[in-house]
N, C-alpha and C positions, 0 to 999 in steps of 0.2 A: 885409370888410375885409382884403384880405391884406397881411401885415407880415413881413419879413425877419428873420432871427434869424442874428447873426455869431457864431461860437465863438471861443475863444482861440487856437485853431489854424487860424484863418481858413477854417473849414467854413462855408458859406452854409445855413442851413435855412429852409425855407418855413413859414408858418403863415397861420392865418385867425382874424381877431378878430370875434367875434359880440356885438355891443354891445347891452346892454339898456338900457331906460329906467330912470332914475333908480337906477342901480347902487349895490348896497351892497357889494359886494367884486369881486373878480377870481378866476376858478378857471382852473388850468392843467391840461390834460387831458394826461398823459403815456401814449401807447399802449402795448400790449404789443409785443414784437419782432415784426418783420415783418407786423404787422397794419395794413391799410388804413386811413387816417386818416377815411375816410367812414364806417367801422363806427360811429364814436363819434358821428357828427352828431345823431342824433335826440337823444342823451342831452345833447349840448351845447346843442341849442336848448331842450331841457326846463329845464336850467338858466337861460338867458338869459329864459326866460318867467317865471322865479322872482326875477328881480333881479339877475344876476350877469353881468357880462361874462366871456366865455369865450374861451379861448386853445385853439386846436385845432391841433395841428402833428405832426411825425414827425421821427425821427432821421436822422442821415446816412444816405445810400444808400437810404432808402425813400420810395415814393409821391412826392409834389411836392417833397420835398428830395433826390431823386435826380437829381442834376445831371450826373454823369458816369457812364461806363460802370463798372460794378463790377469788372470785372478790371484796371482801372487803380488801384481803390482799395486803399490798405493800412490800412483801419480796423480797429480792435479792438474787441471787445464792449464793454468796459469805458469804451470812449470816450464811451457813452451817459452814462454817470455822472461821467465826468470833465470833459466838456467841454460834451455837448449840452444837459443838464438844468440845469446852472449858467447856460448862455447864455440858455436858456429863462427862467428865475426872473429873472436881470439885465433881460431885454427887458420883462418883465410888471411889474418894480419901476420901471423907466426910464418907461414908458407910464402907469402909474397909482401914483404914488409914495404918493398919500395915502390909497389904497384897500387893506384887507386882502388878503392873496394865500392862496389855498387851492390845495393840489394834489389832484387824484384821479390815483393813479398805478395802472396796470392791469400787474400781472405785473411785468415788467424796470422798468416805468415806476414802480413803487412801490420795487422791490427795489434800485435803484440810486440812488435818491435819497441814500441816506446817503453816496456817494460824492462828492456836490456839495459843494463848498468853502464854498457860500452858502446851504446847506438850512435855516440858522438864520433866513433871512428869510421862512420860509413860517409862516403861521399857523396852519396844521393841515396834516396828510397823511392822506388818504383812500386806504388800502392796500388794492386790491383783488386778489384771489388771488394775494397776495406771500408766498411762502414760498421754501425751498430746492427743488431740482429734481432730487434724486438719483434716479437710474432706477430703482433697487431698490425704491424706495417708491411707485412709481406701480403701478396695476392692470397685471395680466400683460398684457393686449392693448396697452395704451398703451406699457408698457415695451418690448415688442418693436418696434413701430413708432419709438420715440424710439431704441433703440439701433440699429436699420436705419438711421435717418436719420444719427446721429452717428458710427456707426462704420463705415459703408459708403458712403452715398449722398454724404454731405459731402465726406469725405475723397478720393473718386474723382472727384467733380465739380471740387474744388479743383485736381487734378492736371491735370484735362483741359481745364477751362475757366478757371481761375484764380478762379472764384466759383461759388455754388451756384445753378443755375435752378430754385429750388424753385418758382415759379411753374407751370412747365411741366408738373410733377408735381401741380398742384393742391393743394400744401401749403400754401404761405404766399407772401409776397412774395420776390423773389430776395435772395439773400445774399452779402455780401462773406465772403472766404476766412477773413480773419482773425476774423470773427464769430462762425463755425460752429467753429473751433479752440479759443478762448477759451471759448466758451459750453458746449461738449461737455466740455472740462476741468473746469469748475465743477460741471457735473451729474454726473460720476463720483465727486463727493465729497459724503459725508452732509451735511457743514454749507455746501455752496456755497463762495463766496469766504472765508467765515471758516476754511476748512481752513488747516492749517500749510504746504500748498503754495502759498498766495496771499496768505494775511494775513500783512502786514508785509513782503511780497515785491512782488508786482505790486498788491496791494491794500494802501494805507496803513496803517500800525498806528495804531490808535484809529478806524477807521471804525466807525460806529455805535455808539461809547461816547460818552456824554454826548449823545445824541442829543435834545436838549432842544425837539423839536417834538412837541404834541399831535397823536397816531396813533390813528386808527382802523381797525381791519383787518375786512375782509369776505371771507368765504370761504363756500364750499359744500361739503357732505361728498360730492358727486358729481364734484367737480373732479378730474381725472384727474391733476394734477401738484400742486396744493396739497391733499395729503393730510394727515392728523393728524401723521404723523411728520415729514412735509417742512415744514410749518407750525411744528411745535416747534423743530425744528432751525435754522430761521432766527431767529426772534423771540428764543429763548433766548440770543442772542448782542448782542441789542440792550438797552443800558441808559440809561434816561433819567429824569430828574427829572419828567417830564411824564407823564400817563396814558397808558397803551398799552391800548386795550380791543379786544376781539373779538367779532364778532357771525357765527355760522355758521349758515347755512341748511341745514335737514334735509330731504332729499328722501326721499319714501316711494318704496318699491320698486315697479316698474311705472307710477310717475306720468309724466304727459305733461309735467310742470312742471320739466324738466331745466335744470339751470344749467352745468354742465362748467367748463371754464376760459374759454370765450369767451361765455358766456350772460349775464353780468351786465348787459350793455350793450344786450341785445336788447329790443325793445319787449314782447315776451311777458312780460318780467319786470320791469315798471315799478315793483313793490312794492320793489325793491331801489333803483330810482333814489328812490323817496320816502324810503327810510331814509336814502340818502346826503344827500339834501337836508335832511332833519330833522337830521342830526348836524351838517352845516356851519352850518344856521341857530343850533342850538343853541350851537356854539363862537362863532359871530358875536354872538350875543346876549350869552353871558358876557363877550366881548371890550369890547363896548359899554358893560357895566356897570362894568367895571375901570376905563374911562377917564372915568367920571364924576366 
């Protein structure tokens, strides 16, 4: 079932609702930056089969939500957290006001949840591969690739095309100019948007302070972005009265069971899906007991 999400700044986003029989809750899947919505479809269907309505959607400028040419857009990267995620939460609560709402946020999809003014409407956040993205804390090969993209390819493309045709280079979906400017600036700082350059300025003071949403962080030690130091430098800035728990998958050297930054939702890693499902079910069970 196709649904539309309208943001407070009047940007229309497209989403698909996958309805479960006898649903016990709703799961909102927030994708990673410039990642195809279809990438998450097998995982969405898996959750639906286990009793959850699932809303699969994407941000302004991407996939089905790409409703105008990117060179005409003036979007900023933080618009995801300021406008898009709040609108998705509001839409989910409007459609299913009597059901709990859980969010699975991949990369920036979990990273920017704290920017949403209505994040407290979530009953839990499953934060997958969520960390700071400081270039110097990435493995050398990936660091070189990221620096080339943000320091050369993106700025040059923005000047020539007024957007980044990343899809033509088989890197990711195309990106609005403002996205890469702000995204790259964040990743030059050890603590991402918690840096004094942004926090209390372009990022509201108090973001992720008193973030009282039960949070479960899933990461892998072969993740090129979510390294130990990047993981620490993000979550040390989050304060909450609710538990924040961490599960880190260890990948043996030479193993073909790689995860990286994008493997969490691939069908070969369904053990991760099972862990996420068990986590949501436990939160849901505990919540049900509290209402008795």
